[in-house]
C-alpha positions as CSV (number, residue, x, y, z in Angstrom):
1,X,-38.6,67.3,225.5
2,X,-35.0,67.1,225.1
3,X,-32.2,65.9,227.5
4,X,-29.3,67.7,228.3
5,X,-26.5,65.4,229.3
6,X,-23.5,66.3,231.7
7,X,-19.9,66.0,231.1
8,X,-19.1,67.0,227.6
9,X,-21.8,65.9,225.3
10,X,-22.4,67.8,221.7
11,X,-25.6,69.2,223.0
12,X,-29.3,68.4,224.0
13,X,-30.9,65.0,222.4
14,X,-34.7,65.0,221.7
15,X,-36.4,62.1,223.7
16,X,-37.1,60.6,220.2
17,X,-33.6,60.3,219.5
18,X,-32.7,59.0,222.9
19,X,-35.4,56.5,222.4
20,X,-34.3,55.2,219.1
21,X,-31.0,55.0,220.2
22,X,-32.5,52.7,223.0
23,X,-33.9,50.5,220.5
24,X,-30.7,50.2,218.8
25,X,-29.4,49.1,222.2
26,X,-31.7,46.7,222.9
27,X,-30.8,44.6,219.6
28,X,-26.8,44.4,220.0
29,X,-26.5,44.0,224.0
30,X,-27.3,40.9,225.8
31,X,-30.7,41.1,227.5
32,X,-28.8,41.4,231.0
33,X,-27.0,44.2,229.5
34,X,-29.9,45.9,228.4
35,X,-31.7,45.7,231.9
36,X,-28.9,47.6,233.3
37,X,-29.3,50.7,231.0
38,X,-33.0,50.5,229.9
39,X,-34.6,53.0,232.1
40,X,-32.5,55.5,230.1
41,X,-33.4,54.6,227.2
42,X,-36.7,53.1,227.0
43,X,-39.0,56.0,226.6
44,X,-40.0,56.0,230.2
45,X,-38.1,59.3,231.3
46,X,-37.8,60.8,234.3
47,X,-37.5,64.4,234.2
48,X,-34.0,64.3,235.7
49,X,-31.6,61.6,236.1
50,X,-28.4,61.6,238.6
51,X,-26.4,58.7,238.0
52,X,-23.9,57.9,240.5
53,X,-19.9,57.6,239.1
54,X,-19.8,53.8,239.5
55,X,-23.0,53.2,237.8
56,X,-21.9,55.9,235.0
57,X,-19.0,54.2,234.4
58,X,-20.6,50.9,234.0
59,X,-23.1,52.7,231.4
60,X,-20.2,54.5,229.5
61,X,-18.5,50.9,229.3
62,X,-21.9,49.1,228.0
63,X,-22.3,52.2,225.4
64,X,-19.2,51.6,224.0
65,X,-19.5,47.8,223.8
66,X,-22.8,48.6,221.7
67,X,-21.0,50.9,219.5
68,X,-18.7,48.4,218.3
69,X,-21.4,45.9,217.5
70,X,-21.1,45.0,213.9
71,X,-25.0,45.3,213.5
72,X,-24.7,49.1,215.2
73,X,-25.3,51.8,212.5
74,X,-22.6,54.3,212.0
75,X,-24.9,57.2,213.4
76,X,-26.3,55.5,216.4
77,X,-22.6,54.4,217.2
78,X,-21.6,57.6,217.0
79,X,-24.0,58.9,219.6
80,X,-23.4,56.0,221.9
81,X,-19.8,56.9,222.0
82,X,-20.5,60.6,222.5
83,X,-22.8,59.1,225.7
84,X,-20.3,56.8,226.7
85,X,-17.8,59.0,226.7
86,X,-20.0,61.5,228.9
87,X,-20.8,58.8,230.9
88,X,-16.8,57.8,232.0
89,X,-15.6,61.7,232.5
90,X,-18.5,61.6,235.0
91,X,-17.5,58.3,236.6
92,X,-13.5,59.4,236.1
93,X,-14.0,62.8,238.2
94,X,-16.0,61.0,240.4
95,X,-19.3,63.1,239.8
96,X,-22.9,62.1,239.3
97,X,-23.7,62.0,235.3
98,X,-26.6,64.4,235.0
99,X,-29.4,63.9,232.6
100,X,-32.1,66.9,232.6
């Protein structure tokens, strides 16, 4: 199973990749921050997620914060930035951020 993420990601991401990114995020974000985004990354995926603009903006902030963390590997940081950028584009456009 793969996910297409709206607003400018480079292509579909596998469920395994998303889950593995979630494991990385859980280690570099605070517990409170992780709880805000865990549903997207903890391998209990819904078939479709439609995230409102305000929430997408916050998710984008958290993904960028995680990407800058000294313990985040470069490959995972790159993916976090890609997803964070897409989330923030959706938020700026006032559109839902779609995962399908």
